[in-house]
C-alpha positions in Angstrom: -17.4 -10.0 -10.3 -17.5 -6.5 -8.8 -20.3 -4.2 -10.0 -19.2 -1.6 -12.4 -20.3 2.0 -11.7 -17.8 3.7 -14.0 -16.9 3.4 -17.7 -13.8 4.2 -19.8 -14.1 5.5 -23.3 -11.8 4.2 -26.1 -11.7 6.0 -29.4 -10.5 4.3 -32.6 -10.7 6.1 -35.9 -13.2 8.5 -34.6 -15.5 5.8 -33.2 -15.9 5.7 -29.4 -16.6 2.6 -27.3 -17.6 2.5 -23.6 -15.9 -0.1 -21.5 -17.1 -1.0 -18.0 -14.7 -0.4 -15.1 -14.9 -2.8 -12.2 -13.7 -1.7 -8.7 -12.1 -4.4 -6.5 -12.2 -4.5 -2.7 -8.4 -3.7 -2.9 -6.1 -2.7 -5.7 -6.5 -0.8 -8.9 -9.7 -0.6 -11.0 -10.0 -3.0 -13.9 -11.2 -2.1 -17.4 -13.5 -4.9 -18.8 -12.4 -5.5 -22.4 -14.3 -8.8 -22.9 -16.6 -7.3 -25.6 -14.0 -5.1 -27.2 -13.2 -7.4 -30.1 -16.9 -8.0 -30.9 -17.6 -4.2 -30.8 -14.5 -2.7 -32.3 -12.7 -5.6 -34.0 -9.4 -5.1 -32.0 -7.4 -7.0 -29.4 -5.2 -5.5 -26.6 -1.5 -6.2 -26.6 0.1 -7.1 -23.2 3.2 -9.4 -23.3 3.5 -11.2 -20.0 0.0 -10.1 -19.1 1.5 -7.6 -16.6 -1.4 -5.2 -17.0 -4.2 -7.8 -17.5 -6.4 -9.4 -14.9 -7.2 -12.9 -16.1 -9.7 -13.7 -13.4 -11.3 -12.4 -10.2 -10.2 -14.0 -7.0 -10.8 -13.9 -3.2 -7.7 -15.8 -2.1 -4.6 -13.6 -2.1 -3.9 -9.9 -2.5 -0.5 -8.3 -3.0 0.3 -4.6 -2.9 3.9 -4.4 -4.1 4.3 -0.7 -3.3 3.3 -1.1 0.3 5.0 -4.5 0.8 1.7 -6.1 1.6 0.6 -9.8 1.2 -2.8 -10.9 2.5 -4.3 -14.4 2.5 -8.1 -14.1 2.7 -7.4 -10.6 4.3 -4.9 -11.8 6.9 -1.4 -10.3 6.7 1.3 -13.0 6.0 3.5 -11.9 8.9 0.7 -12.5 11.4 -0.1 -15.9 9.9 3.6 -16.9 9.9 4.1 -15.8 13.5 0.8 -17.1 15.1 -0.4 -19.9 12.8 1.1 -22.9 11.1 1.1 -24.3 7.6 -1.9 -26.7 7.8 -4.1 -24.0 9.4 -3.0 -21.6 6.5 -3.9 -24.5 4.1 -7.4 -24.6 5.6 -7.7 -20.8 5.3 -6.7 -20.8 1.7 -9.0 -23.7 0.8 -12.1 -22.6 2.7 -11.8 -18.9 3.2 -11.8 -18.7 7.0 -9.7 -19.6 10.0 -11.0 -22.9 11.4 -12.3 -23.6 14.8 -10.3 -26.0 17.0 -12.4 -29.1 16.1 -12.4 -28.2 12.3 -8.6 -27.8 12.3 -8.1 -31.1 14.2 -10.3 -32.9 11.7 -8.5 -31.3 8.7 -5.0 -32.2 10.2 -6.2 -35.8 10.8 -7.4 -36.1 7.2 -4.1 -34.7 5.7 -2.0 -36.9 8.0 -3.8 -40.1 7.0 -3.4 -39.3 3.3 0.4 -39.0 3.3 1.2 -42.5 2.0 1.3 -42.9 -1.7 0.2 -46.0 -3.7 2.8 -48.7 -3.3 3.0 -49.3 -7.1 4.2 -45.7 -7.5 7.5 -46.9 -6.1 8.2 -48.3 -9.6 7.7 -44.8 -11.1 10.6 -43.5 -9.0 12.8 -46.5 -10.0 12.2 -45.8 -13.7 14.1 -42.5 -13.4 17.9 -42.2 -13.7 19.6 -41.8 -10.3 21.0 -38.4 -11.4 17.5 -37.1 -12.5 16.7 -33.7 -11.1 14.1 -34.1 -8.3 11.8 -31.6 -10.1 11.8 -33.9 -13.2 10.8 -36.8 -10.9 8.0 -34.7 -9.2 6.5 -33.6 -12.6 6.3 -37.2 -13.7 5.0 -38.7 -10.4 2.4 -36.1 -9.7 1.1 -36.3 -13.3 0.9 -40.1 -12.9 -1.3 -39.8 -9.8 -4.3 -39.6 -12.2 -3.5 -43.2 -13.2 -3.9 -44.4 -9.6 -6.6 -42.2 -8.0 -9.5 -42.5 -10.4 -12.0 -41.7 -7.7 -10.8 -38.0 -7.6 -10.4 -37.0 -11.2 -14.0 -36.0 -12.0 -13.8 -32.2 -11.8 -17.6 -31.9 -12.0 -18.0 -33.7 -8.7 -17.5 -31.4 -5.7 -16.6 -34.3 -3.4 -14.0 -35.7 -5.8 -12.5 -32.2 -6.0 -12.3 -32.2 -2.2 -10.6 -35.6 -2.1 -8.1 -34.6 -4.8 -7.3 -31.4 -2.9 -6.5 -33.3 0.3 -4.5 -36.0 -1.5 -2.3 -33.4 -3.3 -1.5 -31.5 -0.1 -1.0 -34.7 1.9 1.1 -36.6 -0.6 3.4 -33.9 -1.9 5.8 -34.1 1.0 6.2 -37.8 0.5 6.7 -37.4 -3.2 9.3 -34.6 -2.7 11.1 -36.5 0.0 11.2 -39.7 -2.0 12.5 -37.8 -5.1 15.4 -36.6 -2.8 16.0 -40.0 -1.3 16.1 -41.6 -4.8 18.6 -39.0 -6.1 21.1 -39.8 -3.3 20.6 -43.5 -3.4 19.0 -44.0 0.0 16.0 -46.1 0.8 12.6 -44.5 0.9 11.3 -43.5 4.3 7.6 -43.9 4.8 5.5 -41.1 6.5 4.7 -41.3 10.2 1.3 -40.3 11.5 2.7 -39.3 14.9 4.6 -36.3 13.4 3.3 -33.0 12.3 3.5 -31.9 8.6 6.9 -30.3 8.6 8.5 -32.7 11.0 7.3 -35.6 8.9 8.8 -34.1 5.8 12.2 -33.7 7.5 12.0 -37.2 8.9 11.4 -38.7 5.4 14.3 -36.7 4.0 17.0 -37.2 6.6 16.2 -40.4 8.6 17.8 -43.7 7.6 16.9 -47.3 8.7 20.2 -47.8 10.5 19.5 -45.4 13.4 17.0 -43.3 15.2 16.4 -39.8 13.9 14.8 -37.1 16.0 13.5 -34.0 14.4 14.7 -30.8 16.1 11.6 -28.6 16.9 13.5 -25.4 15.8 14.2 -27.0 12.4 10.6 -28.2 12.1 9.3 -24.8 12.9 11.6 -23.2 10.4 10.5 -25.7 7.8 6.8 -25.0 8.6 7.5 -21.3 8.1 9.1 -21.9 4.7 5.9 -23.8 3.7 3.7 -21.0 5.1 5.5 -18.1 3.4 5.4 -19.8 0.0 1.8 -21.1 0.2 0.3 -18.8 -2.4 1.4 -15.6 -4.2 -1.6 -14.5 -6.3 -1.6 -14.9 -10.1 2.1 -15.7 -10.7 3.4 -17.8 -13.6 2.9 -21.3 -12.1 -0.5 -20.4 -10.7 -1.7 -19.0 -14.0 -0.4 -22.2 -15.6 -2.5 -24.3 -13.3 -5.6 -22.1 -14.0 -4.9 -22.3 -17.8 -4.6 -26.1 -17.7 -7.7 -26.3 -15.5 -9.7 -24.2 -18.0 -9.5 -27.1 -20.5 -11.1 -29.5 -18.0 -7.9 -31.4 -17.3 -7.8 -33.5 -14.1 -6.3 -32.0 -11.0 -3.1 -34.0 -11.0 -2.3 -33.0 -14.5 -3.0 -29.3 -13.6 -0.7 -29.4 -10.6 2.0 -31.2 -12.6 1.8 -28.4 -15.1 2.3 -25.9 -12.2 5.4 -27.8 -11.0 6.8 -27.8 -14.5 6.4 -24.0 -14.8 7.8 -23.4 -11.3 10.9 -25.3 -12.4 12.0 -22.4 -14.5 14.9 -20.4 -13.0 13.0 -17.1 -13.5 10.3 -18.4 -11.2 11.0 -21.1 -8.6 14.8 -21.1 -8.8 15.5 -17.8 -7.0 16.7 -19.3 -3.7 18.9 -21.7 -5.6 20.3 -18.8 -7.6 21.0 -17.0 -4.3 23.0 -20.0 -3.0 24.9 -20.3 -6.2 25.8 -16.6 -5.9 27.1 -17.1 -2.3 29.2 -20.0 -3.6 30.6 -17.8 -6.3 31.5 -15.1 -3.7 33.2 -17.9 -1.8 34.7 -16.1 1.2 33.9 -13.1 3.4 36.9 -11.1 2.3 35.5 -11.0 -1.3 32.2 -9.5 -0.3 33.2 -5.8 -0.9 34.3 -6.7 -4.4 30.9 -8.2 -5.3 29.0 -5.3 -3.6 31.0 -2.9 -5.8 30.1 -5.0 -8.9 26.4 -5.0 -8.0 26.6 -1.1 -7.9 28.3 -1.0 -11.3 25.6 -0.6 -14.0 28.0 -1.9 -16.6 28.6 -5.2 -14.7 26.1 -8.0 -15.4 26.5 -9.2 -11.8 23.4 -8.8 -9.6 22.9 -9.6 -5.9 20.5 -12.5 -6.0 18.0 -12.6 -3.1 17.9 -8.8 -2.8 14.8 -6.9 -3.9 11.8 -8.4 -5.5 10.0 -8.0 -8.9 6.6 -7.6 -7.2 7.5 -5.8 -3.9 8.9 -2.3 -4.6 9.4 -1.6 -0.9 10.2 -4.7 1.2 9.2 -8.4 1.0 6.7 -8.8 4.0 7.7 -12.5 4.2 11.4 -11.7 4.7 11.2 -10.4 8.3 9.7 -13.7 9.6 12.1 -15.7 7.5 15.1 -13.8 8.8 14.0 -14.7 12.4 13.9 -18.4 11.4 17.3 -18.1 9.7 18.8 -16.6 12.8 17.3 -19.4 15.0 18.6 -22.1 12.6 22.1 -20.7 12.2 22.4 -20.2 16.0 21.2 -23.8 16.6 23.5 -25.4 14.0 26.5 -23.0 14.1 28.1 -21.6 11.0 31.8 -21.7 11.9 32.5 -24.6 9.5 30.3 -23.5 6.6 31.8 -20.7 4.5 28.6 -20.3 2.5 26.6 -19.4 5.5 29.4 -17.2 6.8 29.2 -15.3 3.5 25.4 -15.0 3.7 25.5 -13.5 7.2 28.2 -11.0 6.4 26.7 -10.1 3.0 23.4 -9.4 4.7 25.1 -7.2 7.2 27.2 -5.2 4.7 24.3 -4.7 2.2 21.9 -3.5 4.9 24.5 -0.9 6.0 25.1 0.4 2.5 23.1 3.5 1.6 23.0 2.4 -2.1 20.9 -0.6 -1.3 18.6 1.3 1.1 17.9 4.0 -1.4 17.0 1.5 -4.1 15.0 -0.6 -1.6 17.1 -3.7 -2.3 16.5 -5.5 1.0 17.1 -9.3 1.5 13.9 -11.1 0.4 12.3 -14.4 1.3 14.4 -16.3 -1.2 17.7 -15.1 0.4 16.7 -16.3 3.8 14.9 -19.5 2.7 18.0 -20.5 0.7 20.2 -19.9 3.8 17.9 -22.0 6.0 17.7 -24.9 3.5 21.5 -24.9 3.0 22.0 -25.0 6.8 19.5 -27.9 7.2 21.6 -29.9 4.7 19.4 -29.8 1.6 21.3 -29.6 -1.7 20.3 -26.7 -4.0 18.5 -29.2 -6.3 15.9 -29.7 -3.6 15.1 -26.0 -3.1 12.6 -25.8 -6.0 10.9 -29.1 -5.1 10.4 -27.7 -1.6 8.9 -24.6 -3.1 6.5 -26.8 -5.2 5.5 -28.7 -2.1 4.7 -25.4 -0.3 2.8 -23.9 -3.2 0.6 -26.9 -3.8 -2.1 -25.6 -1.5 -2.1 -22.3 -3.4 -2.4 -24.0 -6.7 -5.2 -26.3 -5.4 -7.1 -23.4 -3.9 -6.9 -21.4 -7.1 -7.9 -24.5 -9.1 -11.0 -25.0 -6.9 -12.0 -21.4 -7.1 -11.8 -21.4 -10.8 -13.9 -24.5 -11.2 -16.6 -22.9 -9.1 -16.6 -19.7 -11.2 -19.6 -19.5 -13.5 -17.6 -17.2 -15.8 -14.8 -19.7 -16.4 -13.9 -20.2 -20.1 -11.1 -22.1 -21.6 -8.0 -19.9 -21.8 -7.3 -18.6 -25.3 -4.9 -15.7 -25.4 -4.8 -13.7 -28.6 -1.7 -12.6 -30.6 -0.2 -9.8 -32.6 0.6 -11.7 -35.8 3.7 -10.4 -37.6 4.4 -13.3 -40.0 3.8 -13.7 -43.7 0.4 -13.1 -45.2 -1.3 -15.8 -47.3 0.8 -17.0 -50.2 0.7 -20.0 -52.6 2.6 -23.2 -52.1 5.6 -23.5 -54.4 6.5 -27.0 -55.8 10.0 -28.2 -54.7 11.2 -28.3 -58.3 10.7 -24.6 -58.8 12.0 -23.2 -55.5 
């Protein structure tokens, strides 16, 4: 916790209360209200917690006005350009960029944890074939606590470490198997000779009947999607993981809770919503019609994948993702895919329109990641599971940080009660 050198004064009914102000290394000052109820008998009211800091953290910093995203101080665009996903995982978990031998050991550990317990195959077979892959992932990840008893004791630092590695390593296998199960194809086991992203693509798209070779451009694009979604500060799913963790729940239950929260269309489904919008537009000649609708305040239509709730300028992840999108579309061609044709032309027309420039409605990471995943052949139902796979390291890092925090308490938000006051029970005969 940062030292406080300033105070804020709150006056209620003529009585003044001094509240400490903490100054972070970056971002706005924070007023400490932990003792406010004890001193003044009042709570604060902040629906959505949009003005409340629930913790202090050293992992990720976002400045939405500047369009800045830092992991442990490193800009996301530099990490996406110069690094790769597992190196970023190490950075988020341990706080520094690894030396070559440290990274090699970490990559080896993750690679050799990618297989899942063979009995877990039966969990997949217990779901209906038409189950959404996110439903499968919530169930399977939560069930890991029933198989990996040697990494559920959160008071043991070594067990926390093992659980962290297992979750990062096994999530691609779980996501790929959820996909394979949903399309009726046999499960493909992980291969230790492939890197993290290539291994995931191999498990998703290879079949026993023929050889499958992962294109390095596609693997690099997949790795960037993982990297650019690795962590995003105290968002809804991360806060859910922290809240579940505050009760002392095991790590697998906490991450399953994060997956469940991410499933919501207001959170993890943005790139899926973007592709559904492109399908609604349907053809390039209809783009002007939909751009006009997006400008009309009385029309409920909105351009999905443009602008961002946090970033008021530009999404710092989008530039890197656009480069990957261009590489993937050039590699695969878009002549036969009307959805991708619409995406390319919509991007071009929106960027040339002063209306969107003035309102800073630029294509964001969800627009480009959706385009890439569509081009690779993933159905929209897999977009959020891939997001969950990517975000696992962020959830795990935040979970580990919270457990090491001596100030951790079980989460217990307050409320502004507006219901009935105390009243006597009325017997059913006299109601």
